[in-house]
C-alpha positions as CSV (number, residue, x, y, z in Angstrom):
1,X,-67.9,0.6,-58.3
2,X,-67.0,3.7,-56.3
3,X,-69.7,3.0,-53.8
4,X,-68.5,-0.5,-53.3
5,X,-65.0,0.6,-52.4
6,X,-66.3,3.2,-49.9
7,X,-68.6,0.7,-48.2
8,X,-67.2,0.0,-44.7
9,X,-68.7,-3.5,-44.8
10,X,-66.4,-4.2,-47.8
11,X,-63.4,-4.2,-45.5
12,X,-64.1,-6.7,-42.7
13,X,-61.5,-5.6,-40.0
14,X,-62.4,-8.6,-37.8
15,X,-61.0,-11.0,-40.4
16,X,-57.6,-9.3,-40.2
17,X,-57.3,-9.3,-36.4
18,X,-56.9,-13.1,-35.8
19,X,-54.3,-13.3,-38.6
20,X,-52.1,-10.5,-37.3
21,X,-52.5,-11.0,-33.6
22,X,-50.1,-14.0,-33.2
23,X,-47.5,-12.2,-35.3
24,X,-47.7,-9.1,-33.1
25,X,-47.9,-10.8,-29.7
26,X,-45.0,-13.2,-30.0
27,X,-42.3,-10.5,-30.1
28,X,-44.0,-8.6,-27.4
29,X,-44.2,-11.7,-25.1
30,X,-40.5,-12.4,-25.8
31,X,-39.5,-8.9,-25.0
32,X,-41.6,-8.9,-21.8
33,X,-40.0,-12.2,-20.7
34,X,-36.5,-10.8,-21.4
35,X,-37.2,-7.7,-19.4
36,X,-38.6,-9.8,-16.5
37,X,-35.4,-11.8,-16.4
38,X,-33.3,-8.7,-16.4
39,X,-35.4,-7.1,-13.7
40,X,-35.1,-10.2,-11.5
41,X,-31.5,-10.9,-12.1
42,X,-29.3,-10.6,-9.1
43,X,-25.6,-11.2,-8.8
44,X,-24.8,-14.5,-7.2
45,X,-23.2,-14.0,-3.9
46,X,-20.2,-15.9,-2.6
47,X,-21.8,-16.2,0.8
48,X,-23.9,-19.4,1.2
49,X,-27.6,-19.2,1.9
50,X,-31.0,-19.7,0.4
51,X,-31.3,-18.4,-3.2
52,X,-33.3,-15.2,-4.1
53,X,-35.4,-17.0,-6.8
54,X,-37.6,-13.9,-7.8
55,X,-38.3,-12.9,-4.2
56,X,-39.5,-16.3,-3.1
57,X,-36.3,-17.0,-1.1
58,X,-36.7,-14.0,1.2
59,X,-40.3,-14.9,1.9
60,X,-39.4,-18.5,2.8
61,X,-36.5,-17.3,4.9
62,X,-38.6,-14.8,6.8
63,X,-41.4,-17.3,7.2
64,X,-39.0,-19.8,8.7
65,X,-37.8,-17.3,11.3
66,X,-41.4,-16.5,12.2
67,X,-42.4,-20.1,12.4
68,X,-39.4,-21.7,14.1
69,X,-38.1,-18.8,16.1
70,X,-34.7,-17.1,15.8
71,X,-32.7,-19.8,17.7
72,X,-34.1,-22.8,15.8
73,X,-34.0,-21.1,12.4
74,X,-30.4,-20.0,13.0
75,X,-29.4,-23.6,13.9
76,X,-31.2,-24.9,10.8
77,X,-29.4,-22.5,8.5
78,X,-26.1,-23.2,10.2
79,X,-26.5,-27.0,9.8
80,X,-27.6,-26.5,6.1
81,X,-25.1,-23.9,4.9
82,X,-22.3,-23.6,7.4
83,X,-21.3,-21.1,10.0
84,X,-21.6,-17.9,7.9
85,X,-25.0,-17.7,6.2
86,X,-26.9,-15.0,4.3
87,X,-30.7,-14.9,4.9
88,X,-33.5,-12.4,4.7
89,X,-35.4,-11.2,7.8
90,X,-38.1,-8.6,7.2
91,X,-37.0,-8.1,3.6
92,X,-33.5,-7.1,4.5
93,X,-30.4,-9.2,3.9
94,X,-29.1,-10.5,7.2
95,X,-25.9,-12.4,8.0
96,X,-25.8,-15.2,10.6
97,X,-22.3,-15.7,12.0
98,X,-21.9,-18.6,14.4
99,X,-19.4,-21.2,15.4
């Protein structure tokens, strides 16, 4: 009886892992999603322009300036958002003022 309780094969640890894994991972995944949302949260600006959207907005804005050129991209943003626009060029927030 004593030898049976001391036998490591008596306690099969692999049978416990699949049962406890979903219970442990769900709160961790929820916490990670919450922290990700807080980390990517940015105050909404009253200045019109393309959204930040987890860093995708600046990449699209910068790519548009590289692809279309400064003049055409400025004209595009002015037609789309008005005469005072916030965009990102080279990862920095840039304001386009035109009339």
